[in-house]
N, C-alpha and C positions, 0 to 999 in steps of 0.2 A: 320433930316433936317439940315439946315445951310450950310455954305460954308466951304470947306476944303482947306487950303492953305499952301503951303510950299514956302516961299518967297526966292528968290535968291538975294543975296547981295554980289557983288564981286565974283561970282561963287561959293559961299558957301551956304549951306542950313541953314537957320535960323531954329532953333529947336522949333519954334512956342512957345515962352515963354508964350504968352497969353493963348494958348491952354493947356500948362502944368499947369499953375496956375489955370485955369478954371477946368481942369481935376482933379487936386488935391483936389478941393473942392466938385465936384459933381459926380465924377466917379472913376473907379479904375485905379491905376497906380501900376504896378509891376516892381521893379528893378530886373532884371534877373541875373546880375553878382554880387554876394556878396561874392565871393571867390577869393583869389589872384591867378592869372594864370601865370605860368612860360612860357616865350616865349622870343625869341630873340628880338622881338619888344614889350618889356614889357609895355610901356606906352599905346600903342594902344590896346594891348590884354586886358588891364584892364580898357578900356573905359566904361563909363556908358552906359548901354543898358536898354531901357525902353519899356515896353509893356503897351500901354495905351488903355483903352476902353472908347470911347466917343460916345454918341448917338448910342449905340449898334454896333459900328464898332471898330475893333481891329487894332491898329497901332503899328508897331514894329520899333523902332528907334535904330539902331545898333551903332551909333556914329562912332568911328574909330576901331571898333572891328575886330579882325583877325580870321582866321580859327581855332585857338586855343580856342578863345572865343566861337565860334560856337560849337566846340567839347564839351565844358563844358555845354552849353545850351542843346545840344542833350542828354548828359548823365543825367543831372539833371532834365530836364523838359519833353523832348520828349520820352525818353526811361524808365522813372521812373513812376510807377503806382501811387505814392503818390502825384503827382502834376497834377491830371486830369484837373482841372480848367484851369491852364496855358497851358497845352497841347492842350486842346480844342481851346483856343484862338489862339495859334500859328498855329493851323490847319485851322483856319477860319479868316485869316488876310484880311484886306481891303487895307492897305498900308504897304509896307515893305521898309524902308529906308536902302539901301544897305550900308554895312560897308565900312569904309575907302575909300570913293569916288569911289568904284568899282575897287579898285586895285586887282591885282592877289593874294594878301595875305589875302583877306577878304571874299571871297564868295566861299564856297566849294559845290560840287555836293551832298555830303552826307547831308549837311544842307538843301540845296534847295529842295532836293527830299523828305524831311520830313515836309515841310510846304506847304500850298496850293498856287497855282498860284494866283497872285493878282497884284495890281499896285506896280511896283518896281521903287522907286525913287532913282536916283543917282545924288548927288550934285558933279559936277566935271567940270573941264575945261582941255581939252587935252593940251592947250597951257602952262599950269603950270607944271604938273607932268606926263602927259601922261595918266591920268585916264579919263574914266574907261578903263580897259583892254578889249581887244577883247575877251579873254577867258571868262570873266564874262558875257559880252553881249551875246555870243553864248550859254553859260550855261542857262541864263535866258530865252532866246528864245526857247531852247530845252524843257524847262518846262512850256512854254506858259505864262510867266509873261508879263504883259503890261508895257513896259519900258518907263520911262519918265526921261530925263536928263536935268538938269538945263542949261547946256551949250547951248543946242538946243532950249529949250522952255522958258528959263527965269523962272519967277515965275510960279509955278505949282499949279493950283487951281482946286479943285474937287467940 
């Protein structure tokens, strides 16, 4: 039960601090990137990534993660048999917040094809940086994700 909300403020996704604080006390939070990732975009590649389970729903917040971050998550969690719990959560997502506002450096077909289609939330405004990229939108559509973009919808509430 309960409402699910991703509020838009100035075109940016609020990471639902209230949900994170609530989640920290009553449900599971897994921080998925605990390893330094080498990338030309070093700050975004090492963005915090959270997998939150709340009310039996799995939410993946990619922050500003890049495709290099996705490669790390694939190798550590989706292709590794020792992390079955996290792998199962990633294959049963309810919400997937697309990394780096849907830029073409953030969402790879290799990653998308290894998680289930679910709600894909993109916090972006084309007026600012040209995000999300058409390539990312087409990729998400190809894999049947239900796309919601804050630029078009404002606050996204489930």
